[in-house]
N, C-alpha and C positions, 0 to 999 in steps of 0.2 A: 256216553262213556267210552277214550279208549287205553284198553292197557298198553303202561310203557314197557315191552317183550325186547329184549336182547338176547340171540345166541352165540354161543363162543364154541371153539372145536371142542371145549373140556366137557362141556354145558351137553352139547349134542353126543356127546361120549358115553354120558351117564344117563342118555336116555336109551340110548342104543344099546347099553352093557345092561342096563335096568332091562329090556324088552325082546333082548337077544334078535333084532330086525334091526335091521338100517334104518337109516329115519325115511324115508318114503314110503318104506310103511307104518311103522311107526305112528304118523301123523294118520292113515285111513281107519286109526282105532278110534274111535269118538267118545269113547263111555267117558262118562265124569272123572273116572279114577283116571284113565288117561289123558284127560284134560288138564287134571291136577297137573298130574308130573311134566304136562310143559309148560305149567300158569309158574309152579316152585321152580321149577328150573331155567326160566329164562325172563321170571317178572324182577324188574327194577324197584328195589325196595327205594325206602324213606331215603337211606344214607347214600342213596346212590350204583348201591354193588347190587349183583345181578343174583337173585335167590333171594328165594323165601323159605317158612314154614309149609308143611302137605297143609296144616292147619289156617295159613291167610292165602296161601291158594285158593284152596275151598271160601273163603269170606268174598274171594278176591273173583270167584265163578261169579257164586251167592249175587253180590255186588254188578255185576258187567250184565248178566240174564234179567233184571230186575229190568232194564233197558234197553236191549237186546237180545238174538237167542242167541244158540246154541252153531246157528252155523255158519254167524257172524265173527265168533267166539274162534272157529277151527279156520277162517278164510285171515287170523290177524293174525293167529301162530305160523300160518306159513304165510303172509307177508312178511311177516317177523325173519324167520327161514327163509324168507327168499334175500332178504335184504342183508340175511350174513349168509351168503352164499351157498350154504346150505341146500335148496333148491332151487331148479333151472329157473335159472333169469325171464326163461323165455315164458314163464306165466306169467297171463295179462289177467290179478287180479282185479281190477279194475271191470275188465270186459262178464270176468264170473259173477261177480254183483251184480254189473247190471242183469244180466242172465236170467239172474236168480230174482231180482224185483219185478220180470217182466212177466216170469213166470204166475208170480205172489201175484200178478196184477192180471193173466187170465184165469189165473185159480179164481178168482174176483168175483169178478164176472162172468163167470161162468156160475157162481152159485147164486147169483141176484140175479141171474133170468129162469134160475127153478120158482 
């Protein structure tokens, strides 16, 4: 499952005003409440407009986590922020995802050896 996320200056400003931090620092907080704020502000709803209620955001997180993990959710949010120009376009999330998969494989191999 992929979330259809889009961030605009208005939505990023709302997040920054809510957290009293620049967006780069906001994304570092990976609590469910903060992730819900990002989903609430950036999820494209069924009618095509950006933004959903907190309850809808939490439901979307539950549905997403049924197939993925929280790290993937954070990376999807970061990807949407990068695409919107709000985080550095030099961040290569493909490489980050590859590194995560490689580390997971190493961990599983170590566990299998024991």
